[in-house]
C-alpha positions in Angstrom: 0.0 0.0 0.0 1.0 3.6 -0.5 1.9 5.6 2.6 3.6 8.8 3.6 7.0 8.3 5.2 9.2 11.0 6.9 12.9 11.5 6.0 15.0 14.2 7.7 11.8 15.5 9.6 12.6 19.2 9.6 12.0 19.6 5.8 8.7 19.5 4.0 10.4 17.9 1.0 11.0 14.8 3.0 7.3 13.8 3.1 7.5 11.1 0.5 5.3 8.3 -0.8 6.6 4.8 0.0 5.3 1.3 -0.5 4.5 -0.5 2.8 3.0 -3.9 3.6 -0.7 -4.1 4.2 -1.4 -4.4 8.0 -3.6 -7.0 9.5 -6.1 -6.2 12.3 -5.6 -7.5 15.8 -8.6 -9.1 17.5 -10.1 -5.7 18.6 -9.1 -3.8 15.5 -10.5 -2.9 12.1 -8.6 -2.4 8.8 -9.9 0.7 7.0 -9.5 1.4 3.3 -8.9 5.1 3.6 -10.8 7.6 1.5 -9.7 10.8 3.2 -7.4 11.8 6.1 -7.4 14.9 8.3 -4.3 17.1 8.7 -3.6 18.3 12.2 -0.9 20.3 13.9 0.4 17.2 15.8 1.3 15.9 12.3 3.5 18.9 11.7 5.1 18.5 15.1 5.8 14.8 14.4 7.3 15.7 11.0 9.7 18.0 12.8 10.7 15.4 15.4 8.9 17.1 18.2 6.0 14.7 18.8 7.0 11.0 18.5 4.2 8.5 18.3 3.3 6.7 21.5 4.6 3.1 22.0 3.0 0.7 19.6 1.5 3.4 17.3 2.2 3.6 13.6 5.1 5.9 12.6 3.0 7.0 9.6 1.4 10.4 10.1 -2.3 10.9 10.4 -4.7 10.9 13.4 -8.1 10.7 11.7 -9.6 9.2 8.6 -12.8 8.3 6.8 -13.2 5.2 4.7 -14.6 1.7 4.3 -13.9 -1.1 6.7 -11.9 -3.7 4.7 -11.5 -6.4 7.4 -12.3 -6.9 11.1 -10.6 -8.6 14.0 -12.0 -11.7 15.6 -13.5 -9.9 18.6 -15.2 -7.1 16.6 -19.0 -7.3 16.7 -20.1 -3.7 16.1 -18.9 -3.3 12.5 -18.6 -5.5 9.5 -16.6 -5.3 6.3 -18.1 -2.7 3.9 -19.2 -0.3 6.6 -18.4 3.4 6.0 -16.8 4.9 9.1 -14.7 7.8 10.4 -12.1 6.9 13.0 -9.7 8.3 15.5 -6.2 6.9 15.2 -2.9 7.0 17.1 -1.2 7.2 13.8 -1.2 5.7 10.3 -3.8 7.9 8.5 -1.7 9.1 5.6 -1.9 5.8 3.8 -4.2 3.7 1.6 -5.1 1.5 4.6 -4.8 1.9 8.4 -5.6 0.1 11.6 -7.5 1.4 14.6 -9.5 0.0 17.5 -13.1 -0.7 16.5 -14.2 1.3 19.6 -12.6 4.4 18.1 -14.8 4.2 14.9 -18.1 5.9 14.3 -20.5 5.6 11.5 -20.4 8.5 9.0 -23.3 10.9 9.9 -26.1 10.7 7.3 -25.7 13.4 4.6 -21.9 13.9 5.1 -19.3 13.0 2.5 -16.1 11.1 3.2 -14.2 14.4 2.9 -16.4 16.0 5.6 -16.3 12.9 7.8 -12.5 12.8 7.8 -12.7 16.3 9.5 -14.7 15.0 12.5 -12.7 12.7 14.8 -9.7 14.6 16.0 -11.4 17.9 16.6 -14.8 16.6 17.8 -13.3 14.1 20.2 -11.0 16.8 21.5 -13.5 19.6 21.9 -16.2 17.5 23.4 -13.9 15.8 26.0 -12.3 19.1 27.0 -15.3 21.4 27.1 -17.8 19.1 28.7 -16.0 16.2 30.4 -13.1 18.2 31.9 -14.1 21.9 32.0 -17.8 21.1 32.8 -19.1 23.8 30.5 -22.8 24.4 31.2 -25.6 26.0 29.2 -25.7 29.7 30.0 -21.9 29.9 30.7 -19.4 31.9 28.6 -16.5 30.4 26.7 -13.4 32.0 25.2 -11.8 30.0 22.3 -8.4 30.9 20.9 -7.7 30.2 17.3 -11.3 30.6 16.3 -10.8 29.6 12.6 -8.7 26.5 13.3 -10.3 23.1 13.1 -10.6 23.1 16.9 -11.9 26.6 16.9 -14.6 26.2 14.3 -15.8 23.1 16.1 -15.8 24.7 19.5 -17.8 27.7 18.3 -20.5 25.4 16.9 -20.7 22.9 19.7 -20.5 25.7 22.4 -23.5 27.5 20.8 -25.4 24.3 20.1 -25.3 23.5 23.9 -26.2 26.9 25.1 -23.0 28.8 25.8 -22.0 32.4 24.9 -18.9 32.1 22.8 -16.0 34.6 22.4 -13.1 33.9 20.0 -9.8 35.3 19.0 -8.6 35.3 15.4 -5.8 36.9 13.4 -7.7 39.0 10.8 -10.9 40.8 10.2 -11.9 38.2 7.6 -11.4 35.4 10.1 -13.3 37.3 12.8 -16.2 37.8 10.4 -16.2 34.1 9.6 -16.3 33.2 13.3 -19.3 35.4 13.8 -21.0 33.8 10.8 -20.5 30.4 12.6 -22.2 31.8 15.7 -19.6 33.5 17.8 -21.0 36.3 20.0 -17.8 38.2 19.8 -14.7 37.8 17.6 -11.5 39.7 18.7 -8.7 40.4 16.2 -5.8 39.8 18.5 -3.4 41.6 16.1 -5.4 44.8 16.7 -6.9 44.5 20.1 -5.9 43.4 23.6 -8.0 40.3 24.0 -8.0 40.6 27.8 -9.5 44.1 27.7 -12.0 43.1 25.0 -13.2 40.0 27.0 -13.6 42.0 30.2 -15.4 44.8 28.4 -17.8 42.4 26.7 -18.5 40.6 30.0 -18.8 43.8 32.2 -15.5 42.9 33.9 -16.9 39.5 35.0 -14.7 37.4 32.7 -15.6 34.1 31.1 -16.3 30.7 32.7 -14.1 28.6 30.5 -11.1 29.3 28.3 -10.1 26.7 25.6 -6.5 27.4 24.6 -4.2 26.0 22.0 -1.5 28.7 22.4 0.1 28.4 25.8 3.3 30.3 26.6 2.6 34.0 27.1 -1.1 33.5 26.8 -1.3 31.7 30.2 -1.3 34.8 32.5 -3.6 36.6 30.1 -6.0 33.7 30.1 -6.2 33.8 33.9 -7.1 37.5 33.7 -10.0 36.6 31.4 -11.5 34.1 33.8 -14.4 34.8 36.1 -14.6 33.5 39.7 -14.5 29.7 39.6 -13.3 29.9 36.0 -11.6 26.9 34.3 -8.7 27.1 31.8 -8.4 24.1 29.6 -5.1 23.8 27.8 -4.9 21.5 24.8 -1.9 22.7 22.9 1.2 25.0 23.4 1.9 26.7 20.1 3.8 29.5 21.9 5.7 27.0 24.1 5.3 25.2 27.3 6.8 27.7 29.7 5.1 30.8 31.4 5.1 32.7 34.6 1.9 33.5 36.5 0.9 35.2 39.8 -0.7 32.3 41.8 -2.5 34.8 43.9 -5.1 35.3 41.2 -5.6 31.5 41.1 -6.3 31.5 44.8 -8.4 34.6 44.9 -10.6 33.6 42.0 -10.7 29.8 42.8 -9.4 29.0 39.3 -8.8 25.6 37.8 -6.1 25.0 35.3 -6.2 21.7 33.4 -4.4 20.2 30.4 -4.9 17.2 28.3 -3.6 15.5 25.2 -5.7 12.9 23.4 -3.3 10.7 21.4 -1.8 8.6 24.2 -5.0 8.0 26.0 -6.4 4.4 26.1 -8.9 3.0 23.7 -11.4 2.7 26.5 -11.1 6.4 27.2 -11.6 7.3 23.6 -14.5 4.8 23.3 -16.4 6.7 26.0 -16.0 9.9 24.1 -17.2 8.2 20.9 -20.4 7.0 22.6 -21.1 10.5 23.9 -20.6 12.0 20.5 -22.8 9.4 18.8 -25.6 10.1 21.3 -25.4 13.9 21.6 -23.5 15.3 18.6 -24.1 13.0 15.6 -27.9 13.8 15.6 -27.0 17.5 15.3 -24.6 16.8 12.4 -27.3 14.8 10.6 -29.8 17.6 11.2 -27.5 20.2 9.7 -27.2 22.1 13.0 -23.4 21.4 13.0 -21.0 21.0 10.1 -17.3 20.3 9.7 -15.7 23.3 8.1 -13.4 22.3 5.2 -10.6 24.7 4.1 -9.0 22.7 1.4 -8.4 19.2 0.0 -5.1 17.9 -1.3 -4.2 14.6 -2.8 -2.0 12.3 -0.8 0.9 13.1 -3.1 0.7 16.7 -2.1 0.9 16.1 1.7 3.8 18.5 1.9 1.7 21.3 0.4 -1.1 20.5 2.9 1.4 21.0 5.7 2.6 24.3 4.2 -1.0 25.4 4.1 -1.4 24.7 7.8 1.9 26.3 8.7 0.8 29.5 6.9 -2.1 29.8 9.3 -4.2 31.2 6.5 -6.6 28.3 6.6 -10.2 28.4 7.9 -11.3 25.0 9.2 -9.8 21.6 8.3 -7.3 20.6 5.7 -7.9 17.2 4.2 -5.9 14.7 2.2 -7.8 12.7 -0.3 -6.4 9.2 -0.8 
């Protein structure tokens, strides 16, 4: 089968097509004939040698796919060969075939294409788990999302609004801010032109927001804490500005703040299966009803994976970047 392999990880030119043996599913796994694969920032980090796959995971890039189940393991009962699915992976998505646990697969929502379905797993699993399982976001509460036009951001805006939250986002241009508001954001802040802390406090009458979902880290940490209301929760899911920062812990004490962080890839199949069940019950009906939709920025063939990475690194994209296999 064709798959993307990394040579000299720092260079885009070193994403090349290779021929690899067809994998066979273990008892709890399915083999998927991949139609489309999502591109995510962890893929870029892995390409640069900054995010090695967890033990036992495929070294091939790709954390989410859509496709057709080709074969099933001996213990799999919920799917059969021929079923169209989208799936969360620990790696291996940039290939014609990939393996994953059957518990990390979901049926493609009715009405969605394979391209759209490939944009669902990584962002929807991440946003749902962090906003509702960890940050305990409730209807009527307020949410600040950084990177409003990223795959995470466009998903968080829609899910936050669908479940009754007031959503504020940051983005890097007026065009992106307008798009976020089109998706439902109550306020979009151009962080290149405005102090987002001042804008958030002004919008909330100095109360602050209940939850911050942050992919930036670094120098954003103390600013995020200033944005939080009493009993506010900061949910850190990426660190694009680095993993180090300095804060005044007095504000954490005085406002009873909670700071939490997660990464999804190394978590167990059982943990991911729980999220999958929640999404199927609570979010899949909204996708099928057209109340939510995956936002697709662009689609590249597998042979243009390097160009897809360049598109993501430019930060000009709005929504998800997809590889069509």
